[in-house]
C-alpha angles and dihedrals in degrees: 000000000000093000094065097072090046091052092049090048092051090048090052092051091048091049093051101037103042104028099044132236119343118234136177139194132197134182101242098184138012132174127181114201114176106309095341126093118199116195142175125197128193121202132187134192101043125112090198105029119207124181127197120187121199115188103203095241101088092257126135118290122242132214112216132104088226114040146144136216133194116214119215098204135043115252147090117296137181112224115195135187121203117201123198145148107266093212097044111020095167090060097054130024134141136160133206126186140192131193117229127188116205100207125228108243136187098022115133119221092015114140099221127179105246093203129047120186125193142166124206133215096026123199092036140177107240100314138046141156123258118202132192126190117203124194090198136017118282120220094190116031128162125177112194140169122227130188123224091271090061094251116143106235099175143006106218096185139358125181142048125336131195121226114277137053121329125184129200129188114236123198125184129183104201126054115243147091117306136175126226109210125196115192107191117180092326097319119107127209121185130198123188116225133183125217112199 
């Protein structure tokens, strides 16, 4: 039993000494408005930070921590930011992604999902960002986290929500499989998420 902490300590030293500085990036805010996605990323661990956004639609990349992109077609896209040290990229690199759905609007007779739920990054290490897109306002909304046994371990939000995109930070202590549940005016949506 006493060897386990020593092994983890040796692994930590190896990770820091031989692989270079550790860095991380997270998408700290995102807002989809119509066809435009506005995002902000925050990175740590780089002496010379360099951000690269890819938008998931084969368009040109961009290079700012805070950026925006306008999609030209409806659909679901994965937008990713890669964070590195511009003078030593092999010593520090991390990527975070979000999924964005550009909703179809103005089509009569279309059976559209009024609520879209996503988690990014997923899998994640301790914290992530949950997002919910509402086509119309919600009078009674509750965003909760459940473990695999079905036990509610946290209520992230409870109340009214306007139409549009809403993001909520999610932090978990123990690794495992969890479920993000959104109960919106009597309709439930569930998204699986994995904490490493």
